[in-house]
C-alpha positions in Angstrom: 170.9 322.0 65.8 174.0 321.8 63.5 176.1 321.9 66.6 174.4 318.8 68.1 174.7 316.9 64.8 178.3 317.7 64.7 178.8 316.4 68.3 177.0 313.1 67.5 178.5 312.7 64.0 182.2 313.0 65.0 182.3 310.2 67.6 180.4 307.9 65.2 182.9 308.7 62.5 185.9 308.0 64.8 184.4 304.7 65.9 183.7 303.5 62.4 187.2 304.5 61.2 188.9 302.8 64.1 187.5 299.3 63.5 190.2 296.7 63.4 190.5 294.9 60.0 190.6 291.2 59.5 194.3 291.4 58.5 195.1 293.4 61.5 193.5 290.8 63.8 195.4 288.1 62.0 198.7 289.9 62.2 198.2 290.8 65.9 197.3 287.2 66.7 200.4 285.9 65.0 202.6 288.4 66.8 201.0 287.4 70.1 201.8 283.8 69.2 205.5 284.7 68.7 205.5 286.4 72.1 203.9 283.2 73.6 200.8 285.1 74.6 198.6 282.1 73.6 195.3 283.1 75.2 195.4 286.6 73.7 196.3 285.2 70.3 193.3 282.8 70.5 191.0 285.7 71.3 192.3 287.7 68.3 191.8 284.7 65.9 188.3 284.1 67.3 187.4 287.7 67.0 188.5 287.7 63.3 186.3 284.7 62.6 183.3 286.2 64.4 183.6 289.7 62.9 184.8 288.7 59.4 183.3 285.2 58.7 183.4 285.8 55.0 187.1 287.0 55.0 189.5 285.0 52.8 191.8 284.7 55.8 189.1 283.3 58.2 190.1 279.7 57.2 193.7 280.5 58.0 192.6 281.8 61.4 190.8 278.5 62.0 193.9 276.6 61.0 196.0 278.7 63.3 193.6 277.9 66.2 193.7 274.2 65.3 197.5 274.3 65.3 197.6 275.9 68.7 195.4 273.1 70.1 197.1 270.3 68.1 200.4 271.4 69.5 198.9 271.6 73.0 200.0 275.2 73.5 197.2 276.1 76.0 198.5 275.5 79.5 196.2 273.7 81.9 194.1 272.1 79.1 193.8 268.3 79.1 195.4 266.6 76.2 192.2 265.1 75.0 190.4 268.4 75.1 193.2 270.1 73.2 193.0 267.5 70.4 189.2 267.7 70.4 189.4 271.4 69.8 192.1 271.0 67.1 189.9 268.5 65.3 186.8 270.8 65.6 188.7 273.7 64.1 190.2 271.7 61.3 186.7 270.3 60.4 185.2 273.7 60.6 187.5 274.9 57.8 186.1 272.2 55.6 182.5 272.8 56.7 182.4 276.6 56.5 184.9 277.1 53.6 184.6 274.0 51.3 186.0 276.0 48.4 189.1 277.2 50.3 192.4 275.8 49.1 192.9 274.8 52.8 189.7 272.6 53.0 191.2 269.3 51.8 194.2 269.3 54.1 192.0 270.5 57.0 189.5 267.6 56.4 192.4 265.1 56.3 193.9 266.5 59.5 190.5 266.2 61.2 190.5 262.5 60.4 194.1 262.1 61.4 193.6 263.6 64.8 190.4 261.5 65.3 192.3 258.3 64.4 195.7 258.9 65.9 195.2 261.2 68.9 191.6 260.6 70.0 191.3 256.9 68.9 187.8 257.7 67.6 188.0 255.2 64.7 184.4 255.3 63.6 184.4 259.1 63.2 187.9 259.0 61.7 186.7 256.4 59.1 183.8 258.7 58.2 186.2 261.7 57.8 188.6 259.8 55.6 185.8 258.3 53.4 184.4 261.8 53.0 187.9 263.1 52.1 188.3 260.4 49.4 184.8 261.1 48.1 185.3 264.9 47.9 189.0 265.0 46.9 189.9 261.7 45.1 192.7 263.3 43.1 194.2 265.2 46.0 197.8 264.2 46.9 196.5 263.2 50.4 194.0 260.7 49.0 196.6 258.0 49.0 197.4 258.8 52.7 193.7 258.7 53.6 193.4 255.3 52.0 196.5 254.1 53.9 195.0 255.5 57.1 191.8 253.6 56.5 193.7 250.4 55.8 195.8 250.7 59.0 193.2 252.2 61.3 193.8 251.1 64.9 196.9 249.2 64.3 200.2 249.8 66.2 203.3 250.7 64.2 204.5 247.1 64.8 201.3 245.7 63.4 201.5 247.9 60.3 205.1 246.8 59.7 204.1 243.1 60.1 201.1 243.6 57.8 203.4 245.3 55.1 206.0 242.5 55.4 203.3 239.9 54.9 201.9 241.7 51.9 205.3 241.7 50.2 205.6 237.9 50.5 
């Protein structure tokens, strides 16, 4: 009987000891990014988030994923789909980790992508207003207000608006 327990116990011990940590997933994913192995890096970041949702580096993994998509690093993915995924991951940082130091910037970037890359002005307006409500003293609050004031305008229209305001 002891022999059978030993045979069952040792593999279980080895399996439990060999589990990859959140930091190992994060480091492996970043190394894969450096090697331009984007799909593999994405899988590592996603695994970290799934296996360690309460980890203090889970928000950073979401930000890394958002950056991959914002920078359109996935070959064969349409530009709009890439920006949609980036926005989703940035907003997820705010939703799942509202107390993270990365939450304010992530919420802002969610609005920025919606406004400037996806031209979803209604949703962007909601994001910026939420940002200003939640983080009124954040250094990005001024930028969020500017984004709201200039929503949908071309750079030329913004310059003209600013020149008119100076007069």
